[in-house]
C-alpha positions, 0 to 999 in steps of 0.5 A: 787859918790853922793851915798856914805856916806862921811865917806865911800867915804874917807875910800875908799880914804884912801886905794886907792892904796891898792885897786888898787893894789888888782884889778891889782892882780885880773886881772893878776890872771885871765888872767894866770888862763885863758891861757897858755904859755907866756900869762900865764907867763905875767899874773902873772908877772901882779899880782905880779906887782899888789901885790907890789902896794898893798903892798905900798898901805897898807902902805901909807894907814896906815900912813894917820891917818886923815885929816882936821888938822891945817896947809898945808904942801909942799915939793919940792926938798927935802924941807919940808914946813910947813905953820901954823896958828902959826907957820911954817918952812922949812927943808931940808931932807939933813940937818935933825938930827932926825925925832920924833913922839909926842904929843903935849899938846893940844892932837895933834899928830905931827911930830917933825923935828929936823934939823942941823940949826934953832928950831925943826919943828912941824907939825900935822899928820893931816895937809893938805899935811902931806900924802906926808911925807910919800915918804919924810921919806921913802927916808932918809937913814935907816928908818925902815917904819913898826916901823914909821907906828906902833908908829903912830898907837899905843898910844902916852905918850912920844915922840917916836925917829923915825928916827936919823942921822946915825953917821960917825964912824972913827977907 
């Protein structure tokens, strides 16, 4: 795709899942519009699946706010590992106590992962592979995705707690 500017290519790549989902919706609606009986219902089912994919793609696209940041993020079997130029570390999702979104002294937005043991892990939101954090964070029990995405899109002036481990209440 050499005929596209790099900015346009990056935008298409950011919204790829949403565009694929909308294409599937269009295909499903076209199938249902041109047919009747079982094929009509099949086309509507395809359109519904495409709508679900487009919604998930919309959330993922809103999560990706840039690239080219410092470091590399890897996720392997519920273990988030960050390799940065000055610091790094690993945090297990099972040992995670709190997830925050903050602004560093260098005006870089970062995820702060506070675990049961060890120092907090700070990961820039623009680090390579940071878009895979969406699936890891979505697996946290009780995490509200919409407030997380809203915090990513709004200007930060103080750290925002995105998720905290639910405490067991014994009566």
